[in-house]
N, C-alpha and C positions, 0 to 999 in steps of 0.2 A: 504493499500499501505506499502510497506516495505521502511524503512527508507534510505535516499541517504547520504553516508558518503563519504567524500572528503578527500584523504590521500595527505599529502604534504610533502616530503621527498626526498633529491636527492640521497639516498642510494638505489639502486635498489634492493638489498637483502631485505632491510627493506619493501620496497613497495610491492614487490612479496609475502612475507610471510604475511603482513597484507591484501593484496587484496584477496589472497587464503582462509585465515581464515574467514574474514567479509563475503565473498562471500558464503561461506560454510554455514555461520549462517545465510543466507537469505537477506542480506544487499545489496543495489545497491551501487556499488564502483566504484569511479572515483579517477584518480591518476595524480599528478602533481609534477613535478621534480623542480620546481622552484616557487617563490613568484609570478612572471608575470604570469605563466601559472594557478597558483593556482586561482587568481583574477578574471582572464578571465574565467574560468570553473565556478565560483562561481556566477558569473553574468549571464552567460548563463544557469545554472541550478541550482538554490540555495540548497545547501546540508541542512540537519539537524542538521550534526554534522561535525567538522573538525578536522581531527588528523594531528597536525601541529608541524612540527621539528623546534627548536628553530635557528640552525645554517642551514641557506639556502644560496646558493650563488645569488648574486643580492639582491634583497629585501628580508632582513631576516625575520625570524619568528615573530618577535615582531612586526614589521612594517604591516607585512602581517595581524596579529591579529587585529591591529588598525584598518586597512582598511576595514575588513570583518566586525566588530563591527558597523562601521559606516554604512555599507550598510545593514546589517540585524542584526538587535538587538535582538531577540530572538535566534538567532544561538548558539550552544553548541561548545565549543573549548576546546580539548584535547591537552595540548602541551607536545611534547616530546623533552629531552634534553640530552645530553651526558655529562653535567656538574653537578656533584653532589654538587652545593653549593648553599647555601641560597640565595644569591643576585640573582642568576639566575632564581631560582623558584618565587622569590618575583617579579621580574620584568616580566615574564610571566603572572602572576596573576595581576598584576597593569595595563597590557594591555588589559585585559579582559578574560584571560583563565578562564575557571571553573575548570578546573583540571589539573594535569601534572604527568608525568612518567618520571623516570630518565632511560636512556639506560645503560646497556641492561635490558630489563624486560621481563617477562614471558608473552606469549600470553594469558593464562587464565587470568592473572590479567589484561591485556587491554581490554579484552572481557568485565569483570565484570565492570570496570570503564565505557566503551561505554554504556553497558545497563543500568547503573545506571543513566548517563546523560540523555539518550533519555527517561527513564522513566520519570524523573522529568520534563522533558523538555513537554512531550506529555500528562502528567496526566490532564485528563479532568475535569473540573468543572461541578459537576451534575447540581447546579443552578449558576445564575450569584451573586456574593457577591460583595459589594462595602465596603471597610474597612476604617473607618477614624479615625483619631486622631488629634485634633488641626486643623490645616489647611492641613493636609496631607491626601489624599485618595489615595487607591489602588484598581483598578478594576480587579478582579480575572478572568474576560472575557477576556479582552485585554492584562492582565498583564502589564499595565501601571499605573504608579503613577502620582499624581498631587500634587503640594505645591501651594496652592491657585489656580490661574488660569494657573500657569506654568507646562507644561507636563514634565514628567522625564522618560526616557528611560531607561530600566534596563537589565542586562545581567541574565540568568537562575539562576545564583548563587545568585545575588543581589537580584532577586525577591523572591525567597525562604527565604532568610535571612529577607528582609523586611516583606513578609507574616507572619512570625512566631513571629515577633515583634509586629505587629498590631493585632494578636489574641490574645496577651498575654500583653496589656497595664498595665504599672506600676508595672509589676511582673518582679522580677530580673531574668534574664536567665543566668544561669552559663555557663562558658566556656565549660563544659562539655557537657553539653545538646546542646548548639548550634553546637558544632562539631559533636555530635552524629546526629541530627537531619539534618543538611545540608550535611554531607560528610560521615556519616555512622562511624560506630565503628571500621571498619576494614581499615579507612584511614591510610595511612602511610606517608603522607606529614608532614612538620614541623608545630609546633604550632603556628606560627606566620601569617599563613594563615587567620586565624579568624580576627587579627588585620588588614590585608591587606583590608579584604572585609567591615569590619566596616569603614575603612577609606575610601572606594569608596562610600559606602550609604552617609556617612556624607558629602562628597563633593559634591554628586549630590542633596542632600536635602537643603544644606546650601549654594548653589552655587551662589545665590543673596542675600546673607548676612542675610538667615533667621535664627531664633534661633534654638539653638541645641536640638533636641529631642531625639537622642541616647546617653545616658549616660553611662559613665564608673562607674562601681562599684569596687573600688580598691578591688582586692584580691578574687572577687567572678566572675564578669561577667558585663553584660550591662543591661540597662532598659530603655523602651521607656516612658518617662515622661518629664515634664517642670520642671526645678529647679525654687524653690521660690526665 
């Protein structure tokens, strides 16, 4: 069955163009003009991906993203913003967006981002795999992590990042390798996106005061290991 995509934007020109393009590509598309309507539609028919404008009347895009994440952990979110400022991009990522595009954008670029997010989200595991390191476990079938007995929910990007670390324990993963594996070599976002998601993972893995497992290697990248 084709993926269901929810478009949330108060600009009818944007929603019309996106609906037409995505429908032509075979996706099932719903449209909401504000945050309240978006949340109602998402509850009635959960989408696989949401294309979400940052600036919305009423409930803004950041709050909509937070609420969507609370209701549907595995949802992919592509944030749209008319502001070409680092602070706005980081704010969107910090609320759980998986990627972002700055308006105006080319429809071809948006389609590429949509396909990449859906591909990452739906890639099937051939066999169930439970990866572990110290007291941390990640189940590739459920896409959920545990720290001891504590269950940790992950966004699509957080899952992919943690999976990469757990498949390469004690090996230093360079910034370039992480950016390429998670966002692709054609990603045009700022370099601080990696730091934002490393911060997300650390906050979730250390939420109850557990020891740090993802270490920073200054000038190189990051590594999953326990400090002596």
